[in-house]
Structure formats: C-alpha cells, structure tokens
Backbone atoms as SQL, in Angstrom:
CREATE TABLE atoms (id INTEGER PRIMARY KEY, chain TEXT, resi INTEGER, resn TEXT, atom TEXT, x REAL, y REAL, z REAL);
INSERT INTO atoms VALUES
  (1, 'A', 1, 'MET', 'N', 42.028, -17.330, -78.063),
  (2, 'A', 1, 'MET', 'CA', 41.942, -16.916, -76.695),
  (3, 'A', 1, 'MET', 'C', 40.475, -16.942, -76.293),
  (4, 'A', 2, 'ALA', 'N', 40.213, -17.517, -75.125),
  (5, 'A', 2, 'ALA', 'CA', 38.833, -17.663, -74.653),
  (6, 'A', 2, 'ALA', 'C', 38.336, -16.340, -74.113),
  (7, 'A', 3, 'PRO', 'N', 37.060, -16.109, -74.316),
  (8, 'A', 3, 'PRO', 'CA', 36.504, -14.858, -73.773),
  (9, 'A', 3, 'PRO', 'C', 36.505, -14.897, -72.241),
  (10, 'A', 4, 'LYS', 'N', 36.686, -13.715, -71.664),
  (11, 'A', 4, 'LYS', 'CA', 36.697, -13.617, -70.207),
  (12, 'A', 4, 'LYS', 'C', 35.260, -13.710, -69.698),
  (13, 'A', 5, 'SER', 'N', 35.088, -14.529, -68.694),
  (14, 'A', 5, 'SER', 'CA', 33.748, -14.650, -68.130),
  (15, 'A', 5, 'SER', 'C', 33.717, -13.949, -66.775),
  (16, 'A', 6, 'ALA', 'N', 32.537, -13.618, -66.396),
  (17, 'A', 6, 'ALA', 'CA', 32.374, -12.946, -65.102),
  (18, 'A', 6, 'ALA', 'C', 32.749, -13.934, -63.987),
  (19, 'A', 7, 'PRO', 'N', 33.322, -13.431, -62.912),
  (20, 'A', 7, 'PRO', 'CA', 33.684, -14.335, -61.814),
  (21, 'A', 7, 'PRO', 'C', 32.432, -15.039, -61.289),
  (22, 'A', 8, 'SER', 'N', 32.592, -16.326, -61.094),
  (23, 'A', 8, 'SER', 'CA', 31.419, -17.081, -60.656),
  (24, 'A', 8, 'SER', 'C', 31.189, -16.861, -59.166),
  (25, 'A', 9, 'LYS', 'N', 29.918, -16.753, -58.831),
  (26, 'A', 9, 'LYS', 'CA', 29.532, -16.579, -57.440),
  (27, 'A', 9, 'LYS', 'C', 29.036, -17.921, -56.924),
  (28, 'A', 10, 'PRO', 'N', 29.285, -18.200, -55.659),
  (29, 'A', 10, 'PRO', 'CA', 28.777, -19.457, -55.124),
  (30, 'A', 10, 'PRO', 'C', 27.252, -19.452, -55.135),
  (31, 'A', 11, 'ALA', 'N', 26.712, -20.639, -55.317),
  (32, 'A', 11, 'ALA', 'CA', 25.259, -20.758, -55.351),
  (33, 'A', 11, 'ALA', 'C', 24.684, -20.365, -54.002),
  (34, 'A', 12, 'PRO', 'N', 23.562, -19.654, -54.006),
  (35, 'A', 12, 'PRO', 'CA', 22.973, -19.264, -52.727),
  (36, 'A', 12, 'PRO', 'C', 22.503, -20.490, -51.953),
  (37, 'A', 13, 'LYS', 'N', 22.682, -20.442, -50.649),
  (38, 'A', 13, 'LYS', 'CA', 22.274, -21.550, -49.803),
  (39, 'A', 13, 'LYS', 'C', 20.764, -21.507, -49.609),
  (40, 'A', 14, 'PRO', 'N', 20.138, -22.661, -49.614),
  (41, 'A', 14, 'PRO', 'CA', 18.703, -22.661, -49.355),
  (42, 'A', 14, 'PRO', 'C', 18.440, -22.234, -47.919),
  (43, 'A', 15, 'ALA', 'N', 17.302, -21.644, -47.700),
  (44, 'A', 15, 'ALA', 'CA', 16.932, -21.178, -46.370),
  (45, 'A', 15, 'ALA', 'C', 16.820, -22.371, -45.427),
  (46, 'A', 16, 'GLN', 'N', 17.467, -22.241, -44.302),
  (47, 'A', 16, 'GLN', 'CA', 17.416, -23.315, -43.315),
  (48, 'A', 16, 'GLN', 'C', 16.295, -23.000, -42.325),
  (49, 'A', 17, 'ALA', 'N', 15.145, -23.490, -42.614),
  (50, 'A', 17, 'ALA', 'CA', 13.989, -23.215, -41.772),
  (51, 'A', 17, 'ALA', 'C', 13.977, -24.163, -40.586),
  (52, 'A', 18, 'GLY', 'N', 14.289, -23.647, -39.405),
  (53, 'A', 18, 'GLY', 'CA', 14.185, -24.422, -38.186),
  (54, 'A', 18, 'GLY', 'C', 15.305, -25.409, -37.944),
  (55, 'A', 19, 'THR', 'N', 16.283, -25.491, -38.824),
  (56, 'A', 19, 'THR', 'CA', 17.380, -26.416, -38.586),
  (57, 'A', 19, 'THR', 'C', 18.559, -25.628, -38.042),
  (58, 'A', 20, 'SER', 'N', 19.048, -26.069, -36.912),
  (59, 'A', 20, 'SER', 'CA', 20.208, -25.427, -36.312),
  (60, 'A', 20, 'SER', 'C', 21.134, -26.517, -35.792),
  (61, 'A', 21, 'ASN', 'N', 22.118, -26.120, -35.096),
  (62, 'A', 21, 'ASN', 'CA', 23.077, -27.057, -34.549),
  (63, 'A', 21, 'ASN', 'C', 22.371, -27.995, -33.562),
  (64, 'A', 22, 'PRO', 'N', 22.423, -29.295, -33.756),
  (65, 'A', 22, 'PRO', 'CA', 21.702, -30.205, -32.853),
  (66, 'A', 22, 'PRO', 'C', 22.225, -30.170, -31.421),
  (67, 'A', 23, 'VAL', 'N', 23.516, -29.911, -31.238),
  (68, 'A', 23, 'VAL', 'CA', 24.059, -29.845, -29.886),
  (69, 'A', 23, 'VAL', 'C', 23.486, -28.644, -29.152),
  (70, 'A', 24, 'LEU', 'N', 23.403, -27.503, -29.837),
  (71, 'A', 24, 'LEU', 'CA', 22.819, -26.319, -29.209),
  (72, 'A', 24, 'LEU', 'C', 21.340, -26.522, -28.912),
  (73, 'A', 25, 'SER', 'N', 20.658, -27.197, -29.805),
  (74, 'A', 25, 'SER', 'CA', 19.244, -27.487, -29.583),
  (75, 'A', 25, 'SER', 'C', 19.067, -28.404, -28.375),
  (76, 'A', 26, 'LEU', 'N', 19.913, -29.406, -28.255),
  (77, 'A', 26, 'LEU', 'CA', 19.855, -30.314, -27.110),
  (78, 'A', 26, 'LEU', 'C', 20.160, -29.565, -25.820),
  (79, 'A', 27, 'TRP', 'N', 21.174, -28.719, -25.841),
  (80, 'A', 27, 'TRP', 'CA', 21.555, -27.953, -24.652),
  (81, 'A', 27, 'TRP', 'C', 20.425, -27.015, -24.223),
  (82, 'A', 28, 'LYS', 'N', 19.800, -26.360, -25.178),
  (83, 'A', 28, 'LYS', 'CA', 18.701, -25.448, -24.869),
  (84, 'A', 28, 'LYS', 'C', 17.526, -26.217, -24.278),
  (85, 'A', 29, 'SER', 'N', 17.193, -27.340, -24.864),
  (86, 'A', 29, 'SER', 'CA', 16.099, -28.170, -24.353),
  (87, 'A', 29, 'SER', 'C', 16.414, -28.684, -22.954),
  (88, 'A', 30, 'TYR', 'N', 17.653, -29.103, -22.722),
  (89, 'A', 30, 'TYR', 'CA', 18.063, -29.583, -21.403),
  (90, 'A', 30, 'TYR', 'C', 17.908, -28.491, -20.353),
  (91, 'A', 31, 'ASN', 'N', 18.362, -27.282, -20.668),
  (92, 'A', 31, 'ASN', 'CA', 18.267, -26.181, -19.709),
  (93, 'A', 31, 'ASN', 'C', 16.833, -25.760, -19.436),
  (94, 'A', 32, 'GLU', 'N', 15.967, -25.863, -20.424),
  (95, 'A', 32, 'GLU', 'CA', 14.586, -25.442, -20.243),
  (96, 'A', 32, 'GLU', 'C', 13.751, -26.487, -19.509),
  (97, 'A', 33, 'GLN', 'N', 14.021, -27.765, -19.734),
  (98, 'A', 33, 'GLN', 'CA', 13.136, -28.807, -19.235),
  (99, 'A', 33, 'GLN', 'C', 13.651, -29.548, -18.005),
  (100, 'A', 34, 'THR', 'N', 14.891, -29.351, -17.613),
  (101, 'A', 34, 'THR', 'CA', 15.462, -30.094, -16.496),
  (102, 'A', 34, 'THR', 'C', 15.457, -29.223, -15.248),
  (103, 'A', 35, 'SER', 'N', 15.016, -29.804, -14.145),
  (104, 'A', 35, 'SER', 'CA', 14.960, -29.052, -12.889),
  (105, 'A', 35, 'SER', 'C', 16.370, -28.810, -12.351),
  (106, 'A', 36, 'ASP', 'N', 16.466, -27.846, -11.436),
  (107, 'A', 36, 'ASP', 'CA', 17.770, -27.521, -10.849),
  (108, 'A', 36, 'ASP', 'C', 18.332, -28.706, -10.067),
  (109, 'A', 37, 'ARG', 'N', 17.468, -29.459, -9.414),
  (110, 'A', 37, 'ARG', 'CA', 17.911, -30.618, -8.643),
  (111, 'A', 37, 'ARG', 'C', 18.599, -31.642, -9.551),
  (112, 'A', 38, 'LEU', 'N', 17.985, -31.921, -10.688),
  (113, 'A', 38, 'LEU', 'CA', 18.573, -32.897, -11.607),
  (114, 'A', 38, 'LEU', 'C', 19.839, -32.359, -12.265),
  (115, 'A', 39, 'ARG', 'N', 19.878, -31.062, -12.543),
  (116, 'A', 39, 'ARG', 'CA', 21.093, -30.495, -13.131),
  (117, 'A', 39, 'ARG', 'C', 22.254, -30.552, -12.148),
  (118, 'A', 40, 'PHE', 'N', 21.962, -30.372, -10.855),
  (119, 'A', 40, 'PHE', 'CA', 23.001, -30.473, -9.844),
  (120, 'A', 40, 'PHE', 'C', 23.543, -31.905, -9.773),
  (121, 'A', 41, 'ILE', 'N', 22.643, -32.874, -9.820),
  (122, 'A', 41, 'ILE', 'CA', 23.061, -34.281, -9.822),
  (123, 'A', 41, 'ILE', 'C', 23.864, -34.586, -11.084),
  (124, 'A', 42, 'ASP', 'N', 23.431, -34.060, -12.226),
  (125, 'A', 42, 'ASP', 'CA', 24.164, -34.274, -13.478),
  (126, 'A', 42, 'ASP', 'C', 25.564, -33.674, -13.420),
  (127, 'A', 43, 'ALA', 'N', 25.692, -32.509, -12.793),
  (128, 'A', 43, 'ALA', 'CA', 27.012, -31.888, -12.656),
  (129, 'A', 43, 'ALA', 'C', 27.927, -32.774, -11.805),
  (130, 'A', 44, 'PHE', 'N', 27.370, -33.371, -10.750),
  (131, 'A', 44, 'PHE', 'CA', 28.167, -34.272, -9.920),
  (132, 'A', 44, 'PHE', 'C', 28.556, -35.519, -10.698),
  (133, 'A', 45, 'LEU', 'N', 27.658, -36.025, -11.544),
  (134, 'A', 45, 'LEU', 'CA', 27.977, -37.185, -12.383),
  (135, 'A', 45, 'LEU', 'C', 29.115, -36.876, -13.348),
  (136, 'A', 46, 'VAL', 'N', 29.100, -35.686, -13.935),
  (137, 'A', 46, 'VAL', 'CA', 30.179, -35.283, -14.846),
  (138, 'A', 46, 'VAL', 'C', 31.501, -35.186, -14.079),
  (139, 'A', 47, 'PHE', 'N', 31.447, -34.614, -12.866),
  (140, 'A', 47, 'PHE', 'CA', 32.647, -34.521, -12.031),
  (141, 'A', 47, 'PHE', 'C', 33.211, -35.909, -11.727),
  (142, 'A', 48, 'LEU', 'N', 32.329, -36.849, -11.364),
  (143, 'A', 48, 'LEU', 'CA', 32.784, -38.203, -11.068),
  (144, 'A', 48, 'LEU', 'C', 33.389, -38.868, -12.302),
  (145, 'A', 49, 'MET', 'N', 32.777, -38.651, -13.460),
  (146, 'A', 49, 'MET', 'CA', 33.296, -39.242, -14.689),
  (147, 'A', 49, 'MET', 'C', 34.693, -38.677, -15.010),
  (148, 'A', 50, 'LEU', 'N', 34.840, -37.371, -14.905),
  (149, 'A', 50, 'LEU', 'CA', 36.143, -36.761, -15.181),
  (150, 'A', 50, 'LEU', 'C', 37.195, -37.218, -14.172),
  (151, 'A', 51, 'THR', 'N', 36.803, -37.376, -12.911),
  (152, 'A', 51, 'THR', 'CA', 37.733, -37.865, -11.896),
  (153, 'A', 51, 'THR', 'C', 38.202, -39.271, -12.229),
  (154, 'A', 52, 'GLY', 'N', 37.292, -40.128, -12.652),
  (155, 'A', 52, 'GLY', 'CA', 37.670, -41.488, -13.039),
  (156, 'A', 52, 'GLY', 'C', 38.600, -41.504, -14.233),
  (157, 'A', 53, 'VAL', 'N', 38.341, -40.648, -15.205),
  (158, 'A', 53, 'VAL', 'CA', 39.199, -40.574, -16.393),
  (159, 'A', 53, 'VAL', 'C', 40.599, -40.111, -15.999),
  (160, 'A', 54, 'VAL', 'N', 40.677, -39.087, -15.146),
  (161, 'A', 54, 'VAL', 'CA', 41.984, -38.581, -14.715),
  (162, 'A', 54, 'VAL', 'C', 42.745, -39.661, -13.951),
  (163, 'A', 55, 'GLN', 'N', 42.059, -40.398, -13.072),
  (164, 'A', 55, 'GLN', 'CA', 42.728, -41.468, -12.332),
  (165, 'A', 55, 'GLN', 'C', 43.254, -42.551, -13.264),
  (166, 'A', 56, 'PHE', 'N', 42.449, -42.926, -14.246),
  (167, 'A', 56, 'PHE', 'CA', 42.869, -43.973, -15.171),
  (168, 'A', 56, 'PHE', 'C', 44.045, -43.513, -16.032),
  (169, 'A', 57, 'VAL', 'N', 43.973, -42.303, -16.537),
  (170, 'A', 57, 'VAL', 'CA', 45.067, -41.775, -17.369),
  (171, 'A', 57, 'VAL', 'C', 46.343, -41.663, -16.549),
  (172, 'A', 58, 'TYR', 'N', 46.228, -41.217, -15.304),
  (173, 'A', 58, 'TYR', 'CA', 47.407, -41.133, -14.433),
  (174, 'A', 58, 'TYR', 'C', 48.018, -42.519, -14.223),
  (175, 'A', 59, 'CYS', 'N', 47.165, -43.511, -14.007),
  (176, 'A', 59, 'CYS', 'CA', 47.657, -44.876, -13.791),
  (177, 'A', 59, 'CYS', 'C', 48.373, -45.403, -15.026),
  (178, 'A', 60, 'VAL', 'N', 47.832, -45.112, -16.203),
  (179, 'A', 60, 'VAL', 'CA', 48.427, -45.619, -17.436),
  (180, 'A', 60, 'VAL', 'C', 49.709, -44.871, -17.788),
  (181, 'A', 61, 'LEU', 'N', 49.698, -43.551, -17.679),
  (182, 'A', 61, 'LEU', 'CA', 50.834, -42.748, -18.146),
  (183, 'A', 61, 'LEU', 'C', 51.946, -42.594, -17.109),
  (184, 'A', 62, 'VAL', 'N', 51.611, -42.465, -15.840),
  (185, 'A', 62, 'VAL', 'CA', 52.629, -42.157, -14.841),
  (186, 'A', 62, 'VAL', 'C', 53.037, -43.415, -14.086),
  (187, 'A', 63, 'THR', 'N', 52.154, -43.890, -13.227),
  (188, 'A', 63, 'THR', 'CA', 52.475, -45.080, -12.434),
  (189, 'A', 63, 'THR', 'C', 51.203, -45.650, -11.832),
  (190, 'A', 64, 'ASN', 'N', 51.275, -46.915, -11.505),
  (191, 'A', 64, 'ASN', 'CA', 50.158, -47.521, -10.799),
  (192, 'A', 64, 'ASN', 'C', 50.604, -48.012, -9.427),
  (193, 'A', 65, 'PHE', 'N', 51.719, -47.479, -8.931),
  (194, 'A', 65, 'PHE', 'CA', 52.195, -47.859, -7.607),
  (195, 'A', 65, 'PHE', 'C', 51.615, -46.930, -6.577),
  (196, 'A', 66, 'PRO', 'N', 51.077, -47.341, -5.521),
  (197, 'A', 66, 'PRO', 'CA', 50.607, -48.675, -5.153),
  (198, 'A', 66, 'PRO', 'C', 49.290, -48.989, -5.867),
  (199, 'A', 67, 'PHE', 'N', 49.216, -50.181, -6.396),
  (200, 'A', 67, 'PHE', 'CA', 48.084, -50.563, -7.237),
  (201, 'A', 67, 'PHE', 'C', 46.780, -50.634, -6.448),
  (202, 'A', 68, 'ASN', 'N', 46.845, -51.044, -5.178),
  (203, 'A', 68, 'ASN', 'CA', 45.609, -51.112, -4.401),
  (204, 'A', 68, 'ASN', 'C', 45.023, -49.718, -4.171),
  (205, 'A', 69, 'ALA', 'N', 45.854, -48.691, -4.123),
  (206, 'A', 69, 'ALA', 'CA', 45.353, -47.325, -3.982),
  (207, 'A', 69, 'ALA', 'C', 44.611, -46.902, -5.251),
  (208, 'A', 70, 'PHE', 'N', 45.171, -47.269, -6.415),
  (209, 'A', 70, 'PHE', 'CA', 44.465, -46.968, -7.663),
  (210, 'A', 70, 'PHE', 'C', 43.138, -47.705, -7.713),
  (211, 'A', 71, 'LEU', 'N', 43.137, -48.995, -7.363),
  (212, 'A', 71, 'LEU', 'CA', 41.894, -49.764, -7.388),
  (213, 'A', 71, 'LEU', 'C', 40.869, -49.193, -6.425),
  (214, 'A', 72, 'ALA', 'N', 41.295, -48.782, -5.256),
  (215, 'A', 72, 'ALA', 'CA', 40.377, -48.211, -4.278),
  (216, 'A', 72, 'ALA', 'C', 39.801, -46.890, -4.783),
  (217, 'A', 73, 'GLY', 'N', 40.644, -46.036, -5.304),
  (218, 'A', 73, 'GLY', 'CA', 40.167, -44.742, -5.799),
  (219, 'A', 73, 'GLY', 'C', 39.253, -44.876, -6.995),
  (220, 'A', 74, 'PHE', 'N', 39.653, -45.728, -7.932),
  (221, 'A', 74, 'PHE', 'CA', 38.844, -45.893, -9.152),
  (222, 'A', 74, 'PHE', 'C', 37.521, -46.578, -8.839),
  (223, 'A', 75, 'SER', 'N', 37.552, -47.602, -7.986),
  (224, 'A', 75, 'SER', 'CA', 36.293, -48.271, -7.633),
  (225, 'A', 75, 'SER', 'C', 35.400, -47.350, -6.814),
  (226, 'A', 76, 'SER', 'N', 35.983, -46.482, -6.022),
  (227, 'A', 76, 'SER', 'CA', 35.193, -45.490, -5.288),
  (228, 'A', 76, 'SER', 'C', 34.485, -44.547, -6.244),
  (229, 'A', 77, 'THR', 'N', 35.198, -44.108, -7.262),
  (230, 'A', 77, 'THR', 'CA', 34.604, -43.214, -8.255),
  (231, 'A', 77, 'THR', 'C', 33.490, -43.906, -9.035),
  (232, 'A', 78, 'VAL', 'N', 33.734, -45.131, -9.471),
  (233, 'A', 78, 'VAL', 'CA', 32.726, -45.863, -10.234),
  (234, 'A', 78, 'VAL', 'C', 31.509, -46.176, -9.355),
  (235, 'A', 79, 'GLY', 'N', 31.768, -46.608, -8.129),
  (236, 'A', 79, 'GLY', 'CA', 30.663, -46.911, -7.220),
  (237, 'A', 79, 'GLY', 'C', 29.827, -45.690, -6.898),
  (238, 'A', 80, 'GLN', 'N', 30.483, -44.562, -6.667),
  (239, 'A', 80, 'GLN', 'CA', 29.740, -43.325, -6.383),
  (240, 'A', 80, 'GLN', 'C', 28.950, -42.883, -7.607),
  (241, 'A', 81, 'PHE', 'N', 29.491, -43.095, -8.803),
  (242, 'A', 81, 'PHE', 'CA', 28.772, -42.765, -10.032),
  (243, 'A', 81, 'PHE', 'C', 27.494, -43.606, -10.137),
  (244, 'A', 82, 'VAL', 'N', 27.600, -44.893, -9.833),
  (245, 'A', 82, 'VAL', 'CA', 26.438, -45.781, -9.912),
  (246, 'A', 82, 'VAL', 'C', 25.385, -45.371, -8.892),
  (247, 'A', 83, 'LEU', 'N', 25.815, -45.075, -7.671),
  (248, 'A', 83, 'LEU', 'CA', 24.860, -44.641, -6.646),
  (249, 'A', 83, 'LEU', 'C', 24.185, -43.327, -7.031),
  (250, 'A', 84, 'THR', 'N', 24.946, -42.401, -7.594),
  (251, 'A', 84, 'THR', 'CA', 24.386, -41.110, -7.987),
  (252, 'A', 84, 'THR', 'C', 23.443, -41.255, -9.176),
  (253, 'A', 85, 'ALA', 'N', 23.777, -42.115, -10.124),
  (254, 'A', 85, 'ALA', 'CA', 22.876, -42.362, -11.254),
  (255, 'A', 85, 'ALA', 'C', 21.569, -42.987, -10.765),
  (256, 'A', 86, 'SER', 'N', 21.657, -43.856, -9.778),
  (257, 'A', 86, 'SER', 'CA', 20.455, -44.444, -9.187),
  (258, 'A', 86, 'SER', 'C', 19.623, -43.376, -8.490),
  (259, 'A', 87, 'LEU', 'N', 20.282, -42.482, -7.773),
  (260, 'A', 87, 'LEU', 'CA', 19.564, -41.373, -7.130),
  (261, 'A', 87, 'LEU', 'C', 18.867, -40.511, -8.169),
  (262, 'A', 88, 'ARG', 'N', 19.545, -40.220, -9.276),
  (263, 'A', 88, 'ARG', 'CA', 18.936, -39.390, -10.315),
  (264, 'A', 88, 'ARG', 'C', 17.703, -40.064, -10.902),
  (265, 'A', 89, 'ALA', 'N', 17.784, -41.363, -11.112),
  (266, 'A', 89, 'ALA', 'CA', 16.639, -42.087, -11.667),
  (267, 'A', 89, 'ALA', 'C', 15.457, -42.067, -10.702),
  (268, 'A', 90, 'GLN', 'N', 15.718, -42.162, -9.409),
  (269, 'A', 90, 'GLN', 'CA', 14.635, -42.195, -8.438),
  (270, 'A', 90, 'GLN', 'C', 14.040, -40.823, -8.174),
  (271, 'A', 91, 'VAL', 'N', 14.829, -39.755, -8.316),
  (272, 'A', 91, 'VAL', 'CA', 14.356, -38.403, -8.031),
  (273, 'A', 91, 'VAL', 'C', 13.671, -37.769, -9.248),
  (274, 'A', 92, 'ASN', 'N', 13.961, -38.266, -10.439),
  (275, 'A', 92, 'ASN', 'CA', 13.401, -37.705, -11.673),
  (276, 'A', 92, 'ASN', 'C', 11.880, -37.826, -11.670),
  (277, 'A', 93, 'PRO', 'N', 11.163, -36.695, -11.827),
  (278, 'A', 93, 'PRO', 'CA', 9.692, -36.751, -11.809),
  (279, 'A', 93, 'PRO', 'C', 9.097, -37.583, -12.948),
  (280, 'A', 94, 'GLU', 'N', 9.827, -37.750, -14.033),
  (281, 'A', 94, 'GLU', 'CA', 9.313, -38.547, -15.154),
  (282, 'A', 94, 'GLU', 'C', 9.278, -40.041, -14.828),
  (283, 'A', 95, 'ASN', 'N', 9.963, -40.456, -13.767),
  (284, 'A', 95, 'ASN', 'CA', 10.008, -41.866, -13.381),
  (285, 'A', 95, 'ASN', 'C', 9.103, -42.170, -12.187),
  (286, 'A', 96, 'LYS', 'N', 8.120, -41.319, -11.932),
  (287, 'A', 96, 'LYS', 'CA', 7.229, -41.525, -10.785),
  (288, 'A', 96, 'LYS', 'C', 6.533, -42.878, -10.848),
  (289, 'A', 97, 'ASN', 'N', 6.170, -43.332, -12.041),
  (290, 'A', 97, 'ASN', 'CA', 5.449, -44.597, -12.170),
  (291, 'A', 97, 'ASN', 'C', 6.308, -45.790, -11.787),
  (292, 'A', 98, 'GLU', 'N', 7.607, -45.710, -12.008),
  (293, 'A', 98, 'GLU', 'CA', 8.497, -46.828, -11.699),
  (294, 'A', 98, 'GLU', 'C', 8.893, -46.872, -10.228),
  (295, 'A', 99, 'PHE', 'N', 8.907, -45.724, -9.573),
  (296, 'A', 99, 'PHE', 'CA', 9.313, -45.644, -8.167),
  (297, 'A', 99, 'PHE', 'C', 8.171, -45.045, -7.346),
  (298, 'A', 100, 'LYS', 'N', 7.020, -45.687, -7.365),
  (299, 'A', 100, 'LYS', 'CA', 5.835, -45.155, -6.681),
  (300, 'A', 100, 'LYS', 'C', 6.027, -45.091, -5.174),
  (301, 'A', 101, 'GLU', 'N', 6.647, -46.103, -4.589),
  (302, 'A', 101, 'GLU', 'CA', 6.757, -46.175, -3.138),
  (303, 'A', 101, 'GLU', 'C', 8.013, -45.500, -2.588),
  (304, 'A', 102, 'VAL', 'N', 8.829, -44.915, -3.452),
  (305, 'A', 102, 'VAL', 'CA', 10.078, -44.292, -3.013),
  (306, 'A', 102, 'VAL', 'C', 9.948, -42.776, -3.116),
  (307, 'A', 103, 'SER', 'N', 9.987, -42.098, -1.962),
  (308, 'A', 103, 'SER', 'CA', 9.951, -40.639, -1.959),
  (309, 'A', 103, 'SER', 'C', 11.354, -40.104, -2.234),
  (310, 'A', 104, 'PRO', 'N', 11.476, -38.841, -2.640),
  (311, 'A', 104, 'PRO', 'CA', 12.819, -38.281, -2.855),
  (312, 'A', 104, 'PRO', 'C', 13.683, -38.307, -1.581),
  (313, 'A', 105, 'GLU', 'N', 13.045, -38.130, -0.425),
  (314, 'A', 105, 'GLU', 'CA', 13.794, -38.173, 0.829),
  (315, 'A', 105, 'GLU', 'C', 14.336, -39.580, 1.090),
  (316, 'A', 106, 'ARG', 'N', 13.506, -40.591, 0.813),
  (317, 'A', 106, 'ARG', 'CA', 13.936, -41.971, 0.992),
  (318, 'A', 106, 'ARG', 'C', 15.059, -42.308, 0.011),
  (319, 'A', 107, 'ALA', 'N', 14.946, -41.815, -1.224),
  (320, 'A', 107, 'ALA', 'CA', 15.987, -42.061, -2.222),
  (321, 'A', 107, 'ALA', 'C', 17.312, -41.451, -1.778),
  (322, 'A', 108, 'PHE', 'N', 17.256, -40.241, -1.205),
  (323, 'A', 108, 'PHE', 'CA', 18.488, -39.610, -0.741),
  (324, 'A', 108, 'PHE', 'C', 19.064, -40.345, 0.466),
  (325, 'A', 109, 'ALA', 'N', 18.205, -40.834, 1.356),
  (326, 'A', 109, 'ALA', 'CA', 18.690, -41.598, 2.508),
  (327, 'A', 109, 'ALA', 'C', 19.377, -42.885, 2.040),
  (328, 'A', 110, 'ASP', 'N', 18.785, -43.557, 1.055),
  (329, 'A', 110, 'ASP', 'CA', 19.426, -44.754, 0.499),
  (330, 'A', 110, 'ASP', 'C', 20.772, -44.404, -0.134),
  (331, 'A', 111, 'PHE', 'N', 20.816, -43.285, -0.831),
  (332, 'A', 111, 'PHE', 'CA', 22.055, -42.823, -1.463),
  (333, 'A', 111, 'PHE', 'C', 23.125, -42.553, -0.411),
  (334, 'A', 112, 'ALA', 'N', 22.753, -41.861, 0.658),
  (335, 'A', 112, 'ALA', 'CA', 23.715, -41.528, 1.713),
  (336, 'A', 112, 'ALA', 'C', 24.219, -42.794, 2.411),
  (337, 'A', 113, 'PHE', 'N', 23.310, -43.715, 2.718),
  (338, 'A', 113, 'PHE', 'CA', 23.717, -44.955, 3.379),
  (339, 'A', 113, 'PHE', 'C', 24.622, -45.783, 2.459),
  (340, 'A', 114, 'GLY', 'N', 24.260, -45.884, 1.200),
  (341, 'A', 114, 'GLY', 'CA', 25.092, -46.617, 0.246),
  (342, 'A', 114, 'GLY', 'C', 26.470, -45.992, 0.091),
  (343, 'A', 115, 'SER', 'N', 26.533, -44.665, 0.110),
  (344, 'A', 115, 'SER', 'CA', 27.827, -43.975, -0.004),
  (345, 'A', 115, 'SER', 'C', 28.703, -44.246, 1.208),
  (346, 'A', 116, 'ILE', 'N', 28.090, -44.259, 2.397),
  (347, 'A', 116, 'ILE', 'CA', 28.855, -44.539, 3.613),
  (348, 'A', 116, 'ILE', 'C', 29.414, -45.957, 3.571),
  (349, 'A', 117, 'VAL', 'N', 28.584, -46.918, 3.199),
  (350, 'A', 117, 'VAL', 'CA', 29.039, -48.310, 3.117),
  (351, 'A', 117, 'VAL', 'C', 30.133, -48.456, 2.057),
  (352, 'A', 118, 'LEU', 'N', 29.935, -47.826, 0.896),
  (353, 'A', 118, 'LEU', 'CA', 30.946, -47.891, -0.172),
  (354, 'A', 118, 'LEU', 'C', 32.286, -47.366, 0.312),
  (355, 'A', 119, 'HIS', 'N', 32.286, -46.204, 0.935),
  (356, 'A', 119, 'HIS', 'CA', 33.548, -45.603, 1.349),
  (357, 'A', 119, 'HIS', 'C', 34.158, -46.321, 2.546),
  (358, 'A', 120, 'PHE', 'N', 33.354, -47.009, 3.352),
  (359, 'A', 120, 'PHE', 'CA', 33.904, -47.855, 4.410),
  (360, 'A', 120, 'PHE', 'C', 34.727, -48.979, 3.801),
  (361, 'A', 121, 'PHE', 'N', 34.176, -49.639, 2.769),
  (362, 'A', 121, 'PHE', 'CA', 34.924, -50.716, 2.115),
  (363, 'A', 121, 'PHE', 'C', 36.158, -50.179, 1.379),
  (364, 'A', 122, 'VAL', 'N', 36.029, -49.028, 0.747),
  (365, 'A', 122, 'VAL', 'CA', 37.175, -48.448, 0.039),
  (366, 'A', 122, 'VAL', 'C', 38.299, -48.109, 1.038),
  (367, 'A', 123, 'PHE', 'N', 37.917, -47.545, 2.175),
  (368, 'A', 123, 'PHE', 'CA', 38.912, -47.204, 3.198),
  (369, 'A', 123, 'PHE', 'C', 39.613, -48.460, 3.717),
  (370, 'A', 124, 'ASN', 'N', 38.854, -49.518, 3.920),
  (371, 'A', 124, 'ASN', 'CA', 39.464, -50.770, 4.388),
  (372, 'A', 124, 'ASN', 'C', 40.332, -51.414, 3.311),
  (373, 'A', 125, 'PHE', 'N', 40.005, -51.219, 2.049),
  (374, 'A', 125, 'PHE', 'CA', 40.808, -51.802, 0.970),
  (375, 'A', 125, 'PHE', 'C', 42.169, -51.122, 0.861),
  (376, 'A', 126, 'LEU', 'N', 42.216, -49.844, 1.245),
  (377, 'A', 126, 'LEU', 'CA', 43.499, -49.128, 1.162),
  (378, 'A', 126, 'LEU', 'C', 44.557, -49.759, 2.037),
  (379, 'A', 127, 'GLY', 'N', 44.153, -50.335, 3.147),
  (380, 'A', 127, 'GLY', 'CA', 45.096, -51.050, 4.007),
  (381, 'A', 127, 'GLY', 'C', 45.662, -50.250, 5.106);
C-alpha cells in the first residue's frame, strides 16, 4: 500500500505586472482619449452597422419580398455608414494634416448634403 501524500496544491501563479484584459485596456484608452464628438459619431456607426445586420438577417431568414425595398434599405444603411465614416475621418483632430482645407463645419455640411442626395435616390428606388 502506497503511503498517503499530502493533497497537492496548485502552483502559485506568477505576478501579473501590468497585464490585464486587452479588451478592457482598449475600452479604457478609448474612453480617455476620444472626444465626445467622435464617440457620438462612433455610436451612430455602431447603430448603422447593427441596422444593416438586422436587415440582412431578416432578408435571409424571413423574406426578401419586395426585393427592391430590401435593396433600398440596405443600400441606404451602407451609404450612410460610408458618409458617417468619412465625416469621422475629417472631424478627427489627429487627421488635421490630411484635411487641412476642410473645417469641421464644412465636413458636416458635406455630410448633410451627401445624406440628402443619398436618401433622395433611395426614396426614388423604392418606387
């Protein structure tokens, strides 16, 4: 019969100096370094992305009748996402060197005009 040994304890973990969850670190850095204006634009981008996903899933799982309505809605979402991403790039202070002649007001005016034109075409596509 083998002698009884003391219950083994798990090896102690080495000290994790400065290493934490990378997602939490990214989130903390984003909240500290991103202005409220850019966070608002990012929230709208997330909303547009989720709207596009919901439209696509609905089309695949439920129905795509009428198909032109799906195309109009989905292209509207994608087009608005592109316009908003362009606005974010132009308003971001880190991109001042690339957009020297474009003020934030001018960028927003371009965004608004592009959105109006986009939705005019989407409305006409619906029929």
